[in-house]
C-alpha positions in Angstrom: 111.6 79.5 95.9 110.6 81.8 92.5 110.4 85.2 92.4 107.1 86.1 92.9 106.8 83.8 95.9 110.3 84.7 97.7 108.1 88.1 97.4 105.0 86.7 98.3 106.0 84.9 101.3 108.3 88.3 102.8 105.3 89.9 102.1 103.1 87.8 104.2 105.8 87.3 107.4 106.3 91.6 107.4 102.4 92.1 107.5 102.2 89.3 110.3 104.4 90.3 111.9 103.1 93.9 111.2 99.9 92.7 113.6 101.7 91.6 116.1 103.4 94.7 116.5 101.0 97.8 116.4 98.4 97.7 119.3 95.3 96.3 118.8 92.2 98.4 117.4 90.5 97.8 120.2 92.8 99.9 123.1 92.3 102.7 124.0 92.3 105.3 122.4 90.9 103.1 119.6 90.4 106.0 117.4 94.2 106.5 116.5 95.0 102.8 116.3 92.1 102.3 114.0 94.0 105.3 112.2 97.4 103.7 112.5 96.2 99.9 111.0 93.9 102.1 108.1 97.1 103.1 106.7 99.6 100.6 107.5 97.7 97.9 105.7 96.5 100.4 103.4 97.6 97.7 100.5 101.5 98.5 100.6 103.6 95.7 98.4 106.1 96.4 101.3 109.0 97.5 98.9 111.5 98.9 101.8 110.8 96.1 104.3 111.4 93.1 101.6 114.9 95.3 101.3 116.4 94.7 104.4 115.4 91.1 104.3 116.9 90.3 101.4 119.9 91.9 102.3 120.2 90.7 105.5 119.6 87.5 103.5 122.5 88.4 101.7 125.0 87.5 104.2 123.1 84.8 105.5 120.8 86.5 108.7 117.4 85.3 109.8 114.2 86.5 109.3 113.7 87.0 113.2 117.1 88.9 113.6 115.8 92.0 111.4 112.1 91.7 111.0 112.1 94.4 114.3 113.9 96.9 111.9 112.1 96.2 108.8 109.1 96.7 110.2 109.7 99.8 112.3 111.0 101.2 109.1 108.1 100.6 107.5 105.9 102.5 109.6 108.3 105.5 109.1 107.4 105.1 105.5 103.7 104.7 106.4 104.7 108.4 108.6 105.4 110.1 105.5 102.5 108.8 103.3 99.7 110.0 105.7 101.5 113.5 106.7 102.0 113.8 103.1 98.4 113.2 101.4 96.9 116.5 104.2 95.5 119.2 102.4 98.4 121.2 104.4 100.9 119.5 101.6 99.9 117.2 98.9 95.5 117.3 99.6 95.8 113.7 97.7 92.3 111.9 98.8 92.9 108.9 97.7 96.4 106.9 98.5 96.1 103.3 96.9 92.5 103.4 95.7 91.2 103.7 99.4 90.3 107.2 100.7 93.5 109.1 102.4 93.0 109.0 106.5 92.4 112.3 106.7 89.3 111.6 104.5 88.5 108.7 106.8 89.5 110.2 110.2 89.7 113.8 109.3 92.8 115.9 110.0 93.7 115.7 114.0 93.3 112.0 114.0 96.0 111.7 110.7 98.2 114.1 111.8 98.8 112.0 115.2 98.1 109.0 113.1 101.0 109.3 111.5 103.6 110.7 114.4 102.2 107.9 116.7 103.5 105.9 114.0 106.8 107.5 113.4 107.0 107.0 117.3 106.8 103.7 116.9 109.3 103.1 114.2 112.2 104.1 115.8 110.7 101.4 118.8 110.7 98.6 117.2 114.2 99.6 116.1 115.1 99.7 119.7 113.7 96.5 120.6 115.9 94.9 117.9 117.9 94.9 120.1 116.5 92.5 122.2 118.2 90.2 119.5 120.3 87.7 121.1 122.6 87.7 117.9 122.4 91.4 117.3 124.9 94.0 118.6 123.9 97.1 120.9 126.0 99.5 118.5 124.2 97.7 115.2 121.3 99.4 116.9 122.2 102.7 117.7 123.9 103.2 114.4 121.0 102.7 112.9 119.0 104.9 114.7 121.7 107.3 114.0 121.5 106.5 109.8 117.3 106.3 110.1 117.3 110.3 112.3 120.1 111.4 109.7 118.0 109.7 106.1 114.5 110.7 107.0 115.6 114.6 108.1 115.8 117.2 106.9 118.6 116.6 104.9 116.6 114.0 102.8 113.1 112.4 103.3 111.6 115.5 105.1 114.0 118.7 103.2 112.7 116.3 99.9 109.2 116.5 100.6 109.7 120.5 101.3 111.2 121.0 98.3 108.5 118.6 96.2 106.1 121.4 97.4 108.4 124.2 96.7 109.6 123.3 93.0 107.6 124.1 90.1 107.7 122.0 87.3 108.7 124.6 85.3 111.4 126.0 86.5 113.2 122.5 87.6 116.1 121.0 85.5 117.6 117.5 85.7 119.8 117.8 87.7 117.2 119.6 91.0 114.9 116.4 90.2 117.5 113.7 90.5 118.5 115.7 94.0 115.3 116.0 94.9 114.4 112.5 94.1 117.4 111.1 96.3 115.9 112.2 99.2 113.3 112.4 98.9 112.7 108.6 97.9 116.3 107.3 97.8 117.0 108.3 100.7 114.5 105.6 102.6 114.8 103.1 100.1 119.2 103.3 101.2 118.1 103.2 104.3 116.2 100.0 104.4 119.6 98.3 102.5 121.8 99.4 105.0 119.9 99.4 108.3 120.3 95.0 106.3 123.4 95.3 106.0 124.8 97.0 109.5 122.8 94.4 111.6 124.6 91.9 109.6 127.7 93.5 110.2 128.9 94.2 106.8 132.1 95.6 105.6 132.8 99.2 105.0 133.5 98.3 100.5 130.0 95.8 100.9 128.3 99.1 102.2 128.9 101.3 99.7 128.3 99.1 97.7 124.8 98.1 98.7 124.1 102.2 99.3 125.1 102.7 95.7 122.7 100.2 94.7 120.3 101.5 97.0 120.7 105.2 95.5 119.9 103.9 91.8 117.2 102.0 92.5 115.1 104.9 94.5 116.1 107.0 91.9 115.0 104.4 89.0 111.5 104.1 91.0 110.9 107.2 91.5 111.3 108.2 87.7 108.9 105.1 86.9 106.4 106.3 89.4 106.2 109.1 87.0 105.8 107.1 84.2 103.4 105.3 86.0 101.2 108.7 86.5 101.0 110.2 83.2 99.9 106.2 81.6 97.7 106.3 84.6 96.4 110.2 84.4 96.9 110.9 87.6 99.9 113.1 87.2 100.1 116.9 89.7 101.2 119.3 86.6 101.9 121.7 89.5 104.9 119.1 90.7 108.0 117.8 89.5 108.0 114.6 87.0 110.6 113.7 85.5 108.6 112.0 82.9 106.3 115.1 82.4 109.5 117.2 82.1 111.8 115.2 79.9 109.8 113.2 78.2 108.9 109.0 78.4 111.5 108.2 76.5 114.1 109.5 77.9 112.6 108.4 81.5 112.2 104.7 80.0 116.3 105.3 79.2 117.4 106.3 82.0 115.1 104.4 84.4 117.4 101.3 82.7 120.5 102.8 82.9 120.0 103.1 86.9 119.0 99.3 87.1 121.7 98.9 85.0 124.2 100.8 87.2 121.9 99.3 90.8 122.8 95.4 89.6 126.7 96.3 88.3 127.6 97.6 91.7 126.2 94.4 93.3 129.0 92.5 91.2 131.2 92.1 94.7 128.4 89.7 95.9 128.3 87.3 92.6 125.3 85.2 92.6 124.4 85.7 96.4 123.3 89.2 95.9 120.3 87.4 92.6 117.0 88.3 95.2 118.7 92.0 95.5 119.0 92.0 91.0 115.4 91.0 90.9 114.2 93.5 92.1 116.2 96.0 90.8 114.6 94.4 87.8 110.8 94.2 89.4 111.2 97.5 90.5 111.1 98.7 86.6 108.7 96.9 85.0 105.9 96.9 88.1 102.7 98.1 87.5 102.8 101.1 90.5 
């Protein structure tokens, strides 16, 4: 199977599972279930859950043993997007070319839909403990890690900085620290979750974390470049490409992807899919 087919196959598996795990639209209160599904199935590429599956595959785990955690992380990611778009935060009317959740369902339901997805994400991770070959201790560790990576020291803290720091005042170190929290944290969680469920050793987990941090940073820098190329940047918000130029951004993102792939050397050829994902994130078109 070529890499493009691999991504399509894994995305289809994840989409089917998400459809099964989420409450049907007609279940009362139907409006919140419609709002949850509207954003979950709003065109995402499923990069984070695919990373969980790919990492588990590296250790020989099958999809069924990790799919609930992978989908749980995707629900948590979607919660963050709904809240980011709200008028009180980024005030974005569109997400992936479609009206943002609050533009369709109103601010109150969008807020509650995000809350519901966060709760549902943790619930799915807990339900992964029902898989026979998964240790309960691994699930407890992932719950702890999820709380850490989405908390105020990481993702939520990064979102606070994102709306507080002005582009003209930000330094390169500030931006890297911001992007580690804002974007790389959830990507690291996705990878570490697959590794923890697969009982990875400390050395392996360390290498995968380094991989996750580097592709997470590269992902956000590439995103900044794409915002400029597609004329979608917010001039008031921190943007690496806007601050340091397209050439510097291209060089930095390429360097980060190289470092990410170098960190996988301990896995030899077994990590080829993770290397392919790194290259894909560098060359993607939104």
